[in-house]
ROBA-641337 format. One record per residue (C-alpha): residue number from 1; x, y, z. Coordinates in Angstrom, 1 decimal, padded with zeros to 4 digits. Last residue first. Layout:
% residues N
<site pos="NUM" east="X" north="Y" up="Z"/>
...
This chain:
% residues 391
<site pos="391" east="-001.8" north="030.6" up="002.5"/>
<site pos="390" east="-005.4" north="029.7" up="002.2"/>
<site pos="389" east="-005.2" north="028.2" up="-001.3"/>
<site pos="388" east="-004.5" north="024.5" up="-000.6"/>
<site pos="387" east="-005.0" north="022.5" up="-003.7"/>
<site pos="386" east="-001.5" north="020.9" up="-004.0"/>
<site pos="385" east="-001.9" north="018.2" up="-006.6"/>
<site pos="384" east="-001.5" north="014.4" up="-006.1"/>
<site pos="383" east="000.9" north="012.7" up="-003.7"/>
<site pos="382" east="000.9" north="009.1" up="-005.1"/>
<site pos="381" east="003.1" north="009.4" up="-008.1"/>
<site pos="380" east="005.6" north="011.7" up="-006.4"/>
<site pos="379" east="005.8" north="009.4" up="-003.3"/>
<site pos="378" east="006.6" north="006.4" up="-005.4"/>
<site pos="377" east="004.1" north="003.5" up="-005.5"/>
<site pos="376" east="004.9" north="000.0" up="-004.1"/>
<site pos="375" east="003.2" north="-003.4" up="-004.4"/>
<site pos="374" east="002.2" north="-006.5" up="-002.5"/>
<site pos="373" east="003.7" north="-006.0" up="000.9"/>
<site pos="372" east="002.5" north="-008.7" up="003.3"/>
<site pos="371" east="000.6" north="-007.8" up="006.5"/>
<site pos="370" east="000.4" north="-011.1" up="008.4"/>
<site pos="369" east="-002.6" north="-013.2" up="009.5"/>
<site pos="368" east="-002.1" north="-015.9" up="006.8"/>
<site pos="367" east="-001.9" north="-013.2" up="004.1"/>
<site pos="366" east="-003.3" north="-009.7" up="004.8"/>
<site pos="365" east="-002.4" north="-007.7" up="001.7"/>
<site pos="364" east="-000.4" north="-004.4" up="001.8"/>
<site pos="363" east="-000.1" north="-001.9" up="-001.0"/>
<site pos="362" east="002.7" north="000.5" up="-000.2"/>
<site pos="361" east="003.2" north="004.3" up="-000.5"/>
<site pos="360" east="006.5" north="006.2" up="-000.7"/>
<site pos="359" east="006.3" north="009.6" up="001.0"/>
<site pos="358" east="005.3" north="013.2" up="000.6"/>
<site pos="357" east="004.1" north="014.8" up="003.8"/>
<site pos="356" east="001.4" north="017.5" up="003.5"/>
<site pos="355" east="002.0" north="021.1" up="004.7"/>
<site pos="354" east="000.0" north="022.6" up="001.8"/>
<site pos="353" east="002.6" north="024.6" up="-000.1"/>
<site pos="352" east="005.8" north="023.6" up="001.7"/>
<site pos="351" east="005.4" north="019.9" up="001.0"/>
<site pos="350" east="006.8" north="018.1" up="004.1"/>
<site pos="349" east="009.3" north="015.6" up="002.8"/>
<site pos="348" east="009.8" north="012.1" up="003.9"/>
<site pos="347" east="012.7" north="009.7" up="003.8"/>
<site pos="346" east="012.2" north="006.1" up="004.6"/>
<site pos="345" east="009.6" north="004.0" up="006.3"/>
<site pos="344" east="011.3" north="004.0" up="009.7"/>
<site pos="343" east="011.7" north="007.8" up="009.3"/>
<site pos="342" east="014.4" north="010.1" up="007.9"/>
<site pos="341" east="013.9" north="013.9" up="007.4"/>
<site pos="340" east="013.2" north="016.4" up="004.7"/>
<site pos="339" east="011.6" north="019.7" up="005.7"/>
<site pos="338" east="010.0" north="021.8" up="003.0"/>
<site pos="337" east="008.0" north="023.8" up="005.5"/>
<site pos="336" east="008.9" north="022.6" up="009.0"/>
<site pos="335" east="011.5" north="025.3" up="009.5"/>
<site pos="334" east="009.2" north="028.1" up="008.4"/>
<site pos="333" east="006.5" north="026.9" up="010.8"/>
<site pos="332" east="009.1" north="026.5" up="013.6"/>
<site pos="331" east="010.2" north="030.1" up="013.1"/>
<site pos="330" east="006.6" north="031.5" up="013.1"/>
<site pos="329" east="005.6" north="029.4" up="016.1"/>
<site pos="328" east="008.6" north="030.3" up="018.3"/>
<site pos="327" east="009.8" north="027.0" up="019.8"/>
<site pos="326" east="013.4" north="028.1" up="019.3"/>
<site pos="325" east="016.6" north="027.5" up="017.3"/>
<site pos="324" east="014.7" north="027.3" up="014.0"/>
<site pos="323" east="017.0" north="024.6" up="012.4"/>
<site pos="322" east="017.4" north="022.6" up="015.6"/>
<site pos="321" east="013.7" north="023.0" up="016.2"/>
<site pos="320" east="012.8" north="021.7" up="012.7"/>
<site pos="319" east="015.1" north="018.6" up="013.1"/>
<site pos="318" east="013.6" north="017.8" up="016.5"/>
<site pos="317" east="010.0" north="018.3" up="015.3"/>
<site pos="316" east="010.7" north="016.0" up="012.3"/>
<site pos="315" east="012.2" north="013.5" up="014.8"/>
<site pos="314" east="009.1" north="013.8" up="016.9"/>
<site pos="313" east="006.9" north="013.1" up="014.0"/>
<site pos="312" east="008.6" north="009.8" up="013.0"/>
<site pos="311" east="007.4" north="008.1" up="016.2"/>
<site pos="310" east="003.8" north="009.2" up="015.5"/>
<site pos="309" east="004.1" north="008.0" up="011.9"/>
<site pos="308" east="005.4" north="004.6" up="013.0"/>
<site pos="307" east="002.8" north="004.1" up="015.8"/>
<site pos="306" east="000.0" north="005.1" up="013.5"/>
<site pos="305" east="001.3" north="003.0" up="010.6"/>
<site pos="304" east="001.4" north="-000.1" up="012.7"/>
<site pos="303" east="004.0" north="-001.1" up="015.3"/>
<site pos="302" east="004.2" north="-004.7" up="016.4"/>
<site pos="301" east="003.5" north="-005.5" up="020.0"/>
<site pos="300" east="005.4" north="-006.5" up="023.1"/>
<site pos="299" east="005.5" north="-002.8" up="024.1"/>
<site pos="298" east="009.1" north="-001.8" up="024.7"/>
<site pos="297" east="010.9" north="-004.7" up="023.1"/>
<site pos="296" east="008.5" north="-004.8" up="020.2"/>
<site pos="295" east="009.0" north="-001.1" up="019.5"/>
<site pos="294" east="012.8" north="-001.4" up="019.7"/>
<site pos="293" east="012.8" north="-004.3" up="017.3"/>
<site pos="292" east="010.4" north="-002.6" up="014.9"/>
<site pos="291" east="012.5" north="000.6" up="014.9"/>
<site pos="290" east="015.8" north="-001.3" up="014.3"/>
<site pos="289" east="014.3" north="-003.3" up="011.5"/>
<site pos="288" east="012.8" north="-000.1" up="010.0"/>
<site pos="287" east="016.2" north="001.6" up="009.8"/>
<site pos="286" east="017.9" north="-001.6" up="008.5"/>
<site pos="285" east="015.4" north="-001.7" up="005.6"/>
<site pos="284" east="013.0" north="-004.4" up="004.6"/>
<site pos="283" east="009.6" north="-002.9" up="005.1"/>
<site pos="282" east="007.5" north="-005.7" up="006.7"/>
<site pos="281" east="006.4" north="-003.5" up="009.7"/>
<site pos="280" east="004.4" north="-001.7" up="007.1"/>
<site pos="279" east="004.0" north="002.1" up="006.5"/>
<site pos="278" east="002.4" north="004.6" up="004.2"/>
<site pos="277" east="-000.5" north="002.4" up="003.4"/>
<site pos="276" east="-002.8" north="001.2" up="000.6"/>
<site pos="275" east="-005.0" north="-001.6" up="001.7"/>
<site pos="274" east="-005.9" north="-005.2" up="000.8"/>
<site pos="273" east="-007.9" north="-007.7" up="002.9"/>
<site pos="272" east="-007.2" north="-011.3" up="001.8"/>
<site pos="271" east="-007.7" north="-012.8" up="005.3"/>
<site pos="270" east="-009.3" north="-010.4" up="007.7"/>
<site pos="269" east="-012.3" north="-012.7" up="008.3"/>
<site pos="268" east="-009.8" north="-015.3" up="009.7"/>
<site pos="267" east="-009.3" north="-013.3" up="012.9"/>
<site pos="266" east="-011.0" north="-010.0" up="013.4"/>
<site pos="265" east="-009.9" north="-009.8" up="017.0"/>
<site pos="264" east="-006.3" north="-010.7" up="016.0"/>
<site pos="263" east="-006.3" north="-008.0" up="013.3"/>
<site pos="262" east="-007.5" north="-005.2" up="015.7"/>
<site pos="261" east="-004.5" north="-003.4" up="017.0"/>
<site pos="260" east="-002.0" north="-004.4" up="014.3"/>
<site pos="259" east="-004.3" north="-002.8" up="011.9"/>
<site pos="258" east="-007.3" north="-003.5" up="009.6"/>
<site pos="257" east="-009.3" north="-000.4" up="008.7"/>
<site pos="256" east="-006.6" north="002.1" up="009.4"/>
<site pos="255" east="-005.0" north="002.0" up="005.9"/>
<site pos="254" east="-008.3" north="002.6" up="004.2"/>
<site pos="253" east="-010.0" north="-000.5" up="002.6"/>
<site pos="252" east="-010.3" north="-003.3" up="000.1"/>
<site pos="251" east="-012.5" north="-006.3" up="000.5"/>
<site pos="250" east="-012.7" north="-008.8" up="-002.4"/>
<site pos="249" east="-016.2" north="-010.2" up="-002.3"/>
<site pos="248" east="-017.8" north="-013.6" up="-003.2"/>
<site pos="247" east="-016.9" north="-015.7" up="-000.2"/>
<site pos="246" east="-016.7" north="-012.7" up="002.1"/>
<site pos="245" east="-020.5" north="-012.3" up="002.0"/>
<site pos="244" east="-021.2" north="-015.5" up="003.9"/>
<site pos="243" east="-023.5" north="-013.9" up="006.4"/>
<site pos="242" east="-021.3" north="-014.8" up="009.3"/>
<site pos="241" east="-018.2" north="-013.6" up="007.5"/>
<site pos="240" east="-019.7" north="-010.2" up="006.7"/>
<site pos="239" east="-020.8" north="-010.0" up="010.4"/>
<site pos="238" east="-017.3" north="-010.6" up="011.7"/>
<site pos="237" east="-015.9" north="-008.1" up="009.2"/>
<site pos="236" east="-018.2" north="-005.3" up="010.2"/>
<site pos="235" east="-018.0" north="-006.0" up="014.0"/>
<site pos="234" east="-014.2" north="-006.1" up="014.0"/>
<site pos="233" east="-014.0" north="-003.1" up="011.8"/>
<site pos="232" east="-016.2" north="-001.0" up="014.1"/>
<site pos="231" east="-013.8" north="-001.9" up="016.9"/>
<site pos="230" east="-011.0" north="000.2" up="015.3"/>
<site pos="229" east="-011.7" north="001.5" up="011.8"/>
<site pos="228" east="-014.4" north="001.9" up="009.1"/>
<site pos="227" east="-012.9" north="002.9" up="005.8"/>
<site pos="226" east="-014.5" north="000.3" up="003.5"/>
<site pos="225" east="-014.2" north="-000.7" up="-000.1"/>
<site pos="224" east="-016.2" north="-003.8" up="-001.2"/>
<site pos="223" east="-015.3" north="-005.4" up="-004.5"/>
<site pos="222" east="-017.2" north="-007.6" up="-006.9"/>
<site pos="221" east="-020.5" north="-005.7" up="-006.3"/>
<site pos="220" east="-023.8" north="-007.2" up="-007.2"/>
<site pos="219" east="-025.5" north="-003.9" up="-006.1"/>
<site pos="218" east="-028.4" north="-005.9" up="-004.7"/>
<site pos="217" east="-026.1" north="-007.8" up="-002.4"/>
<site pos="216" east="-024.6" north="-004.6" up="-000.9"/>
<site pos="215" east="-028.0" north="-003.0" up="-000.5"/>
<site pos="214" east="-029.3" north="-006.0" up="001.4"/>
<site pos="213" east="-026.1" north="-006.0" up="003.5"/>
<site pos="212" east="-026.6" north="-002.6" up="004.9"/>
<site pos="211" east="-028.8" north="-003.6" up="007.9"/>
<site pos="210" east="-026.3" north="-006.3" up="008.5"/>
<site pos="209" east="-023.9" north="-003.7" up="009.9"/>
<site pos="208" east="-025.3" north="-004.0" up="013.4"/>
<site pos="207" east="-023.3" north="-002.4" up="016.3"/>
<site pos="206" east="-022.4" north="000.9" up="014.7"/>
<site pos="205" east="-019.8" north="002.7" up="016.9"/>
<site pos="204" east="-019.5" north="005.6" up="014.4"/>
<site pos="203" east="-022.6" north="006.0" up="012.3"/>
<site pos="202" east="-022.7" north="004.2" up="008.9"/>
<site pos="201" east="-022.3" north="005.7" up="005.5"/>
<site pos="200" east="-023.5" north="003.9" up="002.3"/>
<site pos="199" east="-022.3" north="003.7" up="-001.2"/>
<site pos="198" east="-023.4" north="002.3" up="-004.6"/>
<site pos="197" east="-022.3" north="000.6" up="-007.8"/>
<site pos="196" east="-019.0" north="002.5" up="-008.6"/>
<site pos="195" east="-017.3" north="001.2" up="-011.7"/>
<site pos="194" east="-013.6" north="000.6" up="-012.4"/>
<site pos="193" east="-011.6" north="002.0" up="-015.3"/>
<site pos="192" east="-008.5" north="003.3" up="-013.6"/>
<site pos="191" east="-009.8" north="006.9" up="-013.2"/>
<site pos="190" east="-013.2" north="005.6" up="-012.0"/>
<site pos="189" east="-011.5" north="003.6" up="-009.1"/>
<site pos="188" east="-009.4" north="006.7" up="-008.3"/>
<site pos="187" east="-012.4" north="009.0" up="-008.0"/>
<site pos="186" east="-014.2" north="006.4" up="-005.8"/>
<site pos="185" east="-011.0" north="006.0" up="-003.7"/>
<site pos="184" east="-010.9" north="009.8" up="-002.9"/>
<site pos="183" east="-014.7" north="010.1" up="-002.3"/>
<site pos="182" east="-014.7" north="007.1" up="000.0"/>
<site pos="181" east="-011.8" north="008.4" up="002.0"/>
<site pos="180" east="-013.3" north="011.8" up="002.3"/>
<site pos="179" east="-016.7" north="010.6" up="003.4"/>
<site pos="178" east="-015.3" north="008.4" up="006.1"/>
<site pos="177" east="-012.8" north="010.9" up="007.3"/>
<site pos="176" east="-015.3" north="013.7" up="007.7"/>
<site pos="175" east="-018.1" north="011.7" up="009.4"/>
<site pos="174" east="-020.4" north="008.8" up="008.6"/>
<site pos="173" east="-018.1" north="005.8" up="008.7"/>
<site pos="172" east="-017.6" north="004.4" up="005.2"/>
<site pos="171" east="-019.1" north="001.6" up="003.0"/>
<site pos="170" east="-018.4" north="001.7" up="-000.7"/>
<site pos="169" east="-019.4" north="-000.8" up="-003.4"/>
<site pos="168" east="-017.1" north="-001.5" up="-006.3"/>
<site pos="167" east="-017.7" north="-003.1" up="-009.7"/>
<site pos="166" east="-014.3" north="-004.2" up="-011.1"/>
<site pos="165" east="-012.9" north="-003.0" up="-014.4"/>
<site pos="164" east="-009.5" north="-004.6" up="-013.8"/>
<site pos="163" east="-009.0" north="-006.9" up="-010.8"/>
<site pos="162" east="-005.3" north="-007.4" up="-010.2"/>
<site pos="161" east="-003.7" north="-004.6" up="-012.3"/>
<site pos="160" east="-006.3" north="-001.9" up="-012.0"/>
<site pos="159" east="-006.9" north="-002.8" up="-008.4"/>
<site pos="158" east="-003.2" north="-002.5" up="-007.4"/>
<site pos="157" east="-003.0" north="000.9" up="-009.0"/>
<site pos="156" east="-006.2" north="001.9" up="-007.3"/>
<site pos="155" east="-004.7" north="001.0" up="-003.9"/>
<site pos="154" east="-001.7" north="003.2" up="-004.3"/>
<site pos="153" east="-003.7" north="006.2" up="-005.5"/>
<site pos="152" east="-006.2" north="005.6" up="-002.8"/>
<site pos="151" east="-003.6" north="005.8" up="000.0"/>
<site pos="150" east="-002.3" north="009.0" up="-001.4"/>
<site pos="149" east="-005.7" north="010.5" up="-001.8"/>
<site pos="148" east="-006.7" north="009.6" up="001.8"/>
<site pos="147" east="-003.8" north="011.4" up="003.3"/>
<site pos="146" east="-000.4" north="009.9" up="004.2"/>
<site pos="145" east="001.0" north="010.7" up="007.6"/>
<site pos="144" east="003.2" north="013.8" up="008.5"/>
<site pos="143" east="000.3" north="016.3" up="008.4"/>
<site pos="142" east="000.8" north="019.9" up="009.3"/>
<site pos="141" east="-001.6" north="022.6" up="010.6"/>
<site pos="140" east="-000.7" north="026.2" up="011.6"/>
<site pos="139" east="-001.0" north="027.7" up="008.1"/>
<site pos="138" east="-004.4" north="026.0" up="007.8"/>
<site pos="137" east="-005.9" north="023.8" up="005.2"/>
<site pos="136" east="-009.7" north="023.5" up="004.7"/>
<site pos="135" east="-009.6" north="023.1" up="000.9"/>
<site pos="134" east="-006.7" north="020.6" up="001.1"/>
<site pos="133" east="-004.3" north="019.8" up="003.9"/>
<site pos="132" east="-007.1" north="018.9" up="006.3"/>
<site pos="131" east="-009.5" north="018.5" up="003.4"/>
<site pos="130" east="-008.0" north="015.3" up="002.3"/>
<site pos="129" east="-009.4" north="013.5" up="005.3"/>
<site pos="128" east="-006.9" north="010.9" up="006.5"/>
<site pos="127" east="-006.1" north="011.7" up="010.2"/>
<site pos="126" east="-003.3" north="009.7" up="011.8"/>
<site pos="125" east="000.0" north="011.6" up="012.4"/>
<site pos="124" east="-001.6" north="015.0" up="012.8"/>
<site pos="123" east="000.6" north="018.1" up="013.3"/>
<site pos="122" east="-000.4" north="021.1" up="015.4"/>
<site pos="121" east="001.3" north="024.6" up="015.7"/>
<site pos="120" east="000.4" north="027.3" up="018.1"/>
<site pos="119" east="-000.9" north="030.9" up="017.6"/>
<site pos="118" east="-004.0" north="030.5" up="019.6"/>
<site pos="117" east="-006.5" north="031.2" up="016.8"/>
<site pos="116" east="-004.5" north="028.9" up="014.5"/>
<site pos="115" east="-004.4" north="026.2" up="017.1"/>
<site pos="114" east="-008.1" north="026.4" up="017.8"/>
<site pos="113" east="-008.8" north="026.0" up="014.1"/>
<site pos="112" east="-006.5" north="023.0" up="013.9"/>
<site pos="111" east="-008.3" north="021.6" up="017.0"/>
<site pos="110" east="-011.5" north="021.5" up="015.0"/>
<site pos="109" east="-009.9" north="020.1" up="011.8"/>
<site pos="108" east="-008.0" north="017.5" up="013.7"/>
<site pos="107" east="-011.1" north="016.5" up="015.7"/>
<site pos="106" east="-013.2" north="016.2" up="012.6"/>
<site pos="105" east="-010.4" north="013.9" up="011.1"/>
<site pos="104" east="-010.7" north="011.6" up="014.2"/>
<site pos="103" east="-007.2" north="010.7" up="015.2"/>
<site pos="102" east="-005.7" north="013.8" up="017.0"/>
<site pos="101" east="-002.3" north="013.1" up="018.5"/>
<site pos="100" east="-000.4" north="016.3" up="018.0"/>
<site pos="99" east="000.0" north="019.8" up="019.6"/>
<site pos="98" east="003.1" north="022.0" up="020.1"/>
<site pos="97" east="004.6" north="024.4" up="022.7"/>
<site pos="96" east="002.4" north="023.3" up="025.6"/>
<site pos="95" east="001.4" north="025.9" up="028.2"/>
<site pos="94" east="-000.1" north="023.3" up="030.6"/>
<site pos="93" east="-003.0" north="025.6" up="031.5"/>
<site pos="92" east="-003.9" north="027.6" up="028.4"/>
<site pos="91" east="-002.6" north="025.4" up="025.6"/>
<site pos="90" east="-003.1" north="022.0" up="027.2"/>
<site pos="89" east="-006.5" north="023.0" up="028.5"/>
<site pos="88" east="-007.6" north="024.4" up="025.1"/>
<site pos="87" east="-006.5" north="021.1" up="023.6"/>
<site pos="86" east="-008.7" north="019.1" up="026.0"/>
<site pos="85" east="-011.7" north="021.3" up="025.2"/>
<site pos="84" east="-011.1" north="021.1" up="021.5"/>
<site pos="83" east="-010.8" north="017.3" up="021.6"/>
<site pos="82" east="-014.0" north="017.0" up="023.6"/>
<site pos="81" east="-015.9" north="018.9" up="020.9"/>
<site pos="80" east="-014.2" north="016.9" up="018.1"/>
<site pos="79" east="-014.9" north="013.5" up="019.6"/>
<site pos="78" east="-012.4" north="010.6" up="019.0"/>
<site pos="77" east="-012.5" north="010.2" up="022.9"/>
<site pos="76" east="-010.1" north="013.2" up="023.1"/>
<site pos="75" east="-008.2" north="011.7" up="026.0"/>
<site pos="74" east="-005.3" north="014.0" up="027.1"/>
<site pos="73" east="-001.6" north="013.3" up="027.2"/>
<site pos="72" east="001.3" north="015.6" up="028.2"/>
<site pos="71" east="004.6" north="014.6" up="026.7"/>
<site pos="70" east="007.8" north="016.4" up="028.0"/>
<site pos="69" east="010.7" north="016.5" up="025.6"/>
<site pos="68" east="014.1" north="017.3" up="027.2"/>
<site pos="67" east="016.1" north="020.4" up="026.2"/>
<site pos="66" east="019.8" north="020.1" up="025.6"/>
<site pos="65" east="019.6" north="021.0" up="021.9"/>
<site pos="64" east="016.7" north="018.6" up="021.6"/>
<site pos="63" east="017.2" north="015.9" up="024.2"/>
<site pos="62" east="020.5" north="014.5" up="025.4"/>
<site pos="61" east="020.5" north="011.1" up="023.7"/>
<site pos="60" east="018.3" north="009.6" up="026.3"/>
<site pos="59" east="015.8" north="012.4" up="025.7"/>
<site pos="58" east="015.6" north="011.6" up="022.0"/>
<site pos="57" east="015.2" north="007.9" up="022.5"/>
<site pos="56" east="012.5" north="008.3" up="025.2"/>
<site pos="55" east="010.7" north="010.9" up="023.1"/>
<site pos="54" east="010.7" north="008.6" up="020.1"/>
<site pos="53" east="009.3" north="005.6" up="022.2"/>
<site pos="52" east="006.7" north="007.8" up="023.8"/>
<site pos="51" east="005.5" north="009.1" up="020.4"/>
<site pos="50" east="005.1" north="005.6" up="019.0"/>
<site pos="49" east="003.5" north="004.1" up="022.0"/>
<site pos="48" east="001.0" north="006.9" up="022.5"/>
<site pos="47" east="000.0" north="006.9" up="018.8"/>
<site pos="46" east="-000.3" north="003.1" up="018.9"/>
<site pos="45" east="-002.6" north="003.4" up="022.0"/>
<site pos="44" east="-004.7" north="006.1" up="020.3"/>
<site pos="43" east="-005.3" north="003.7" up="017.4"/>
<site pos="42" east="-006.5" north="001.0" up="019.9"/>
<site pos="41" east="-008.7" north="003.6" up="021.7"/>
<site pos="40" east="-010.5" north="004.3" up="018.4"/>
<site pos="39" east="-013.9" north="002.9" up="019.5"/>
<site pos="38" east="-013.8" north="004.3" up="023.0"/>
<site pos="37" east="-010.9" north="005.3" up="025.4"/>
<site pos="36" east="-007.4" north="006.7" up="025.0"/>
<site pos="35" east="-008.4" north="008.8" up="021.9"/>
<site pos="34" east="-005.6" north="011.3" up="021.3"/>
<site pos="33" east="-004.7" north="014.9" up="022.3"/>
<site pos="32" east="-001.0" north="014.8" up="022.8"/>
<site pos="31" east="000.4" north="018.1" up="024.1"/>
<site pos="30" east="004.1" north="018.6" up="023.6"/>
<site pos="29" east="006.1" north="020.5" up="026.2"/>
<site pos="28" east="009.7" north="021.3" up="025.3"/>
<site pos="27" east="011.4" north="021.1" up="028.6"/>
<site pos="26" east="013.0" north="024.2" up="030.2"/>
<site pos="25" east="016.8" north="023.8" up="030.3"/>
<site pos="24" east="017.6" north="027.4" up="029.6"/>
<site pos="23" east="015.0" north="028.5" up="032.1"/>
<site pos="22" east="016.4" north="026.0" up="034.7"/>
<site pos="21" east="019.8" north="027.7" up="034.3"/>
<site pos="20" east="018.7" north="031.3" up="034.1"/>
<site pos="19" east="017.4" north="031.3" up="037.7"/>
<site pos="18" east="020.9" north="030.3" up="038.9"/>
<site pos="17" east="022.5" north="033.1" up="036.9"/>
<site pos="16" east="020.0" north="035.7" up="038.2"/>
<site pos="15" east="020.7" north="034.6" up="041.8"/>
<site pos="14" east="024.4" north="034.8" up="041.3"/>
<site pos="13" east="024.2" north="038.2" up="039.7"/>
<site pos="12" east="022.0" north="039.5" up="042.6"/>
<site pos="11" east="024.3" north="038.1" up="045.2"/>
<site pos="10" east="027.3" north="039.6" up="043.5"/>
<site pos="9" east="025.7" north="043.0" up="043.4"/>
<site pos="8" east="024.7" north="042.7" up="047.1"/>
<site pos="7" east="028.3" north="041.7" up="048.1"/>
<site pos="6" east="029.8" north="044.5" up="046.0"/>
<site pos="5" east="027.4" north="047.1" up="047.5"/>
<site pos="4" east="028.3" north="045.8" up="051.0"/>
<site pos="3" east="032.0" north="046.5" up="050.3"/>
<site pos="2" east="031.2" north="050.0" up="049.2"/>
<site pos="1" east="029.2" north="050.6" up="052.4"/>
């Protein structure tokens, strides 16, 4: 009987040891809710490529403290209600540890509310609306890409130098991101001595932008600022060219307006377009050269800011996990606040107060079909004030 007790005890110990092995090596599940279809599918593709490339590199190097990263994708269709449904599934069914991928700013705000209620963290690598880390900030929401205000600060500095006291007309998409980007750039235009001469907001997936051209002509604007993106940009720029408006306008825009995903479809109409961005494939550093080469080898395309920021996010998560020692939400939140880490575009810092990334900004001009860096603005000069008061 004593002998049998020893055998049984040994069997139980062995079984518990074996069951502990897979538990210790449980993958870190990251839910990626991003548009894989529709107007913003090209942006979602860059998000997917960037985050997959980072996950592959991290996993090939042994993972995060021995745990592999598992990515689970859901198509949010750039629709906030769909994004919430898909995020809920990832949280409740797939038991993800972290959320990312949202493109539409409305989706980021909506999923951010769900994440806060569910006790899980989310980071956007794309959404521009200042409110995400501003008046609608959340303790569970982080942003590792540049917000509208940072882009606008960089672009306004270029405008003041190259086209001082210009008259500017604004055309944005009619939702949170569009209104936020227009408001941010208008404030910066006025700050540097420019003049606003009108604005209009078009629904997403607008097929005919010519209905707004009469207002644009009547305003006698020297500069058009737009923050449409994806396929909407292709239609807008094509129609501007067809109606001869590009001959008398300088077109500026948000960093997602003309991207690696749509520049070929836009063609010659994109020539001369200027934007403020947090990333360019033309950044001349060894780190960026390595990243661009790996991205091209994997996907036969250049990375844009969405691909670069999504790639950089996983290395921020890795650094925070190594500091926190677990996927626990409270510990990871504390680890991400104030985090400094290296990315293809240089060092970034997540500002502890509002969870907004601080980074160098670039002004990029489309020249002969390429994105050429025209100016730089330091992270401290572009970041603006921390206005988050919720936490």
